[in-house]
C-alpha atoms as a printed R data frame, in Angstrom:
    type eleno elety resid chain resno       x      y       z
1   ATOM     1    CA   MET     A     1   0.000  0.000   0.000
2   ATOM     2    CA   MET     A     2   1.413  3.329  -1.114
3   ATOM     3    CA   LYS     A     3   1.559  6.314   1.261
4   ATOM     4    CA   LYS     A     4  -0.835  9.142   0.415
5   ATOM     5    CA   TYR     A     5   1.424 12.022   1.488
6   ATOM     6    CA   GLU     A     6   4.166 13.111   3.856
7   ATOM     7    CA   GLN     A     7   5.282 16.461   5.228
8   ATOM     8    CA   THR     A     8   8.564 17.949   4.030
9   ATOM     9    CA   ASP     A     9  10.431 20.900   5.531
10  ATOM    10    CA   SER     A    10  12.121 23.642   3.552
11  ATOM    11    CA   SER     A    11  13.980 26.579   5.147
12  ATOM    12    CA   GLY     A    12  11.197 28.538   6.819
13  ATOM    13    CA   ASP     A    13   8.420 26.961   4.792
14  ATOM    14    CA   VAL     A    14   6.734 23.586   4.747
15  ATOM    15    CA   GLY     A    15   5.709 21.274   1.954
16  ATOM    16    CA   ILE     A    16   4.308 17.886   1.152
17  ATOM    17    CA   LYS     A    17   5.096 14.998  -1.107
18  ATOM    18    CA   ALA     A    18   2.001 13.231  -2.376
19  ATOM    19    CA   TRP     A    19   1.410 10.072  -4.371
20  ATOM    20    CA   GLY     A    20  -1.487  8.634  -6.341
21  ATOM    21    CA   GLN     A    21  -2.306  5.789  -8.709
22  ATOM    22    CA   ASN     A    22  -3.564  8.425 -11.183
23  ATOM    23    CA   LEU     A    23  -3.625 12.199 -11.487
24  ATOM    24    CA   GLU     A    24  -6.990 12.533  -9.738
25  ATOM    25    CA   GLU     A    25  -5.821 10.514  -6.726
26  ATOM    26    CA   LEU     A    26  -2.601 12.548  -6.612
27  ATOM    27    CA   PHE     A    27  -4.627 15.788  -6.400
28  ATOM    28    CA   GLN     A    28  -6.912 14.250  -3.734
29  ATOM    29    CA   ASN     A    29  -4.003 13.110  -1.587
30  ATOM    30    CA   ALA     A    30  -2.200 16.443  -1.926
31  ATOM    31    CA   ALA     A    31  -5.353 18.268  -0.795
32  ATOM    32    CA   GLU     A    32  -5.754 15.974   2.205
33  ATOM    33    CA   GLY     A    33  -2.072 16.363   3.035
34  ATOM    34    CA   MET     A    34  -2.304 20.137   2.861
35  ATOM    35    CA   PHE     A    35  -5.357 20.248   5.144
36  ATOM    36    CA   THR     A    36  -3.561 18.043   7.698
37  ATOM    37    CA   LEU     A    37  -0.879 20.736   7.865
38  ATOM    38    CA   ILE     A    38  -3.633 23.200   8.860
39  ATOM    39    CA   THR     A    39  -5.561 21.049  11.385
40  ATOM    40    CA   ASP     A    40  -6.422 17.533  12.479
41  ATOM    41    CA   ILE     A    41  -9.088 16.928   9.836
42  ATOM    42    CA   SER     A    42 -10.550 13.980  11.753
43  ATOM    43    CA   GLY     A    43 -11.939 16.510  14.263
44  ATOM    44    CA   VAL     A    44 -13.841 18.502  11.627
45  ATOM    45    CA   PRO     A    45 -17.350 17.116  11.065
46  ATOM    46    CA   VAL     A    46 -18.658 16.953   7.483
47  ATOM    47    CA   SER     A    47 -21.377 19.561   7.139
48  ATOM    48    CA   GLY     A    48 -21.290 20.738   3.547
49  ATOM    49    CA   THR     A    49 -20.143 20.378  -0.029
50  ATOM    50    CA   ARG     A    50 -18.284 22.774  -2.285
51  ATOM    51    CA   GLU     A    51 -17.782 22.536  -6.017
52  ATOM    52    CA   VAL     A    52 -14.662 23.768  -7.759
53  ATOM    53    CA   ASN     A    53 -13.969 24.172 -11.474
54  ATOM    54    CA   ILE     A    54 -10.444 25.206 -12.471
55  ATOM    55    CA   THR     A    55  -8.761 25.587 -15.837
56  ATOM    56    CA   ALA     A    56  -5.028 26.065 -16.258
57  ATOM    57    CA   GLU     A    57  -2.398 25.923 -18.984
58  ATOM    58    CA   SER     A    58  -0.476 22.941 -17.566
59  ATOM    59    CA   THR     A    59  -0.656 20.162 -15.005
60  ATOM    60    CA   ASP     A    60   1.725 22.135 -12.766
61  ATOM    61    CA   ALA     A    61  -0.496 25.226 -12.910
62  ATOM    62    CA   LEU     A    62  -3.627 23.124 -12.358
63  ATOM    63    CA   PHE     A    63  -2.042 21.568  -9.255
64  ATOM    64    CA   VAL     A    64  -0.975 24.914  -7.749
65  ATOM    65    CA   ASN     A    65  -4.315 26.562  -8.635
66  ATOM    66    CA   TRP     A    66  -6.206 23.622  -7.073
67  ATOM    67    CA   LEU     A    67  -4.374 23.902  -3.766
68  ATOM    68    CA   ASN     A    68  -4.635 27.704  -3.772
69  ATOM    69    CA   GLU     A    69  -8.388 27.427  -4.347
70  ATOM    70    CA   LEU     A    70  -8.618 25.184  -1.282
71  ATOM    71    CA   ILE     A    71  -6.566 27.709   0.724
72  ATOM    72    CA   PHE     A    72  -9.013 30.409  -0.442
73  ATOM    73    CA   LEU     A    73 -11.979 28.311   0.768
74  ATOM    74    CA   PHE     A    74 -10.286 27.893   4.134
75  ATOM    75    CA   ASP     A    75  -9.286 31.560   4.466
76  ATOM    76    CA   THR     A    76 -12.669 32.894   3.349
77  ATOM    77    CA   TYR     A    77 -15.151 30.362   4.737
78  ATOM    78    CA   SER     A    78 -13.052 28.334   7.257
79  ATOM    79    CA   PHE     A    79 -13.922 25.347   5.042
80  ATOM    80    CA   VAL     A    80 -11.812 22.224   5.539
81  ATOM    81    CA   GLY     A    81 -12.062 19.591   2.820
82  ATOM    82    CA   LYS     A    82 -12.136 15.960   3.927
83  ATOM    83    CA   THR     A    83 -13.107 13.973   0.828
84  ATOM    84    CA   PHE     A    84 -12.496 14.988  -2.756
85  ATOM    85    CA   THR     A    85 -14.152 13.645  -5.908
86  ATOM    86    CA   ILE     A    86 -12.036 14.928  -8.773
87  ATOM    87    CA   SER     A    87 -12.266 14.693 -12.534
88  ATOM    88    CA   ILE     A    88  -9.404 15.992 -14.690
89  ATOM    89    CA   HIS     A    89  -9.723 16.314 -18.471
90  ATOM    90    CA   ASP     A    90  -6.991 18.080 -20.414
91  ATOM    91    CA   ASP     A    91  -6.279 21.229 -18.404
92  ATOM    92    CA   ASN     A    92  -9.621 21.348 -16.571
93  ATOM    93    CA   LEU     A    93 -10.340 20.101 -13.055
94  ATOM    94    CA   LYS     A    94 -13.818 19.645 -11.622
95  ATOM    95    CA   ALA     A    95 -14.150 18.652  -7.995
96  ATOM    96    CA   GLU     A    96 -16.798 18.045  -5.400
97  ATOM    97    CA   ILE     A    97 -15.383 18.556  -1.926
98  ATOM    98    CA   GLN     A    98 -17.090 17.336   1.222
99  ATOM    99    CA   GLY     A    99 -15.976 18.923   4.437
100 ATOM   100    CA   GLY     A   100 -16.847 21.160   7.296
101 ATOM   101    CA   THR     A   101 -16.169 24.388   9.098
102 ATOM   102    CA   PHE     A   102 -12.980 24.841  11.076
103 ATOM   103    CA   ASP     A   103 -13.736 26.016  14.601
104 ATOM   104    CA   PRO     A   104 -10.639 27.388  16.374
105 ATOM   105    CA   VAL     A   105 -12.214 26.567  19.747
106 ATOM   106    CA   ARG     A   106 -12.827 22.878  18.933
107 ATOM   107    CA   ASN     A   107 -10.243 22.170  16.218
108 ATOM   108    CA   GLU     A   108  -6.478 22.098  16.569
109 ATOM   109    CA   SER     A   109  -4.666 24.959  14.839
110 ATOM   110    CA   ARG     A   110  -1.445 23.817  13.213
111 ATOM   111    CA   LEU     A   111   0.056 25.929  10.408
112 ATOM   112    CA   LEU     A   112  -1.305 29.031   8.730
113 ATOM   113    CA   ILE     A   113  -0.717 28.404   5.030
114 ATOM   114    CA   LYS     A   114  -0.741 31.497   2.808
115 ATOM   115    CA   ALA     A   115  -0.200 29.946  -0.620
116 ATOM   116    CA   ALA     A   116   0.917 26.972  -2.678
117 ATOM   117    CA   THR     A   117   4.035 27.929  -4.645
118 ATOM   118    CA   TYR     A   118   5.948 26.938  -7.750
119 ATOM   119    CA   HIS     A   119   9.211 26.859  -5.761
120 ATOM   120    CA   ASP     A   120  10.700 23.343  -6.182
121 ATOM   121    CA   LEU     A   121   7.373 22.132  -7.613
122 ATOM   122    CA   ALA     A   122   7.704 18.689  -9.169
123 ATOM   123    CA   ILE     A   123   4.974 16.472 -10.608
124 ATOM   124    CA   LYS     A   124   6.100 13.216 -12.181
125 ATOM   125    CA   GLU     A   125   4.432 10.208 -13.697
126 ATOM   126    CA   MET     A   126   6.371  7.174 -12.518
127 ATOM   127    CA   ASN     A   127   6.015  3.610 -13.810
128 ATOM   128    CA   THR     A   128   3.064  2.710 -11.594
129 ATOM   129    CA   HIS     A   129   1.958  5.988 -10.011
130 ATOM   130    CA   TRP     A   130   2.181  9.773  -9.877
131 ATOM   131    CA   GLN     A   131   4.282 11.772  -7.413
132 ATOM   132    CA   ALA     A   132   4.214 15.469  -6.549
133 ATOM   133    CA   GLN     A   133   6.243 17.758  -4.341
134 ATOM   134    CA   ILE     A   134   5.055 21.235  -3.390
135 ATOM   135    CA   ILE     A   135   6.100 23.942  -0.941
136 ATOM   136    CA   PHE     A   136   3.678 26.310   0.817
137 ATOM   137    CA   ASP     A   137   4.303 29.868   1.948
138 ATOM   138    CA   LEU     A   138   3.555 30.302   5.617
């Protein structure tokens, strides 16, 4: 069984490595990994669904835009995604995200992520899976 994601540290910032059997699973696992940097997602009850539709010029841009859209949902609505149903066709991503509202009284605060960056960004298709590395500005 392949790991979904792991935290990586980079001078003053933090990142994740994520893996997936396909591109959609890679994006799902990266999103889950990012939210675990923000809080313990197991403590956030599912109370709503959000839909996201993103178009970008490349897989790299789609990946960064996807994670930045999730950061926007957290910053604006305190929305924490827990499950992600993603469809990627060409340079378009459509996702249905189930999650809930972060409550600073009940939920653990971990890191305050400002943005997903292109610094040291790497997305690779391996023989049997996909792998991505991304760094976040704190």
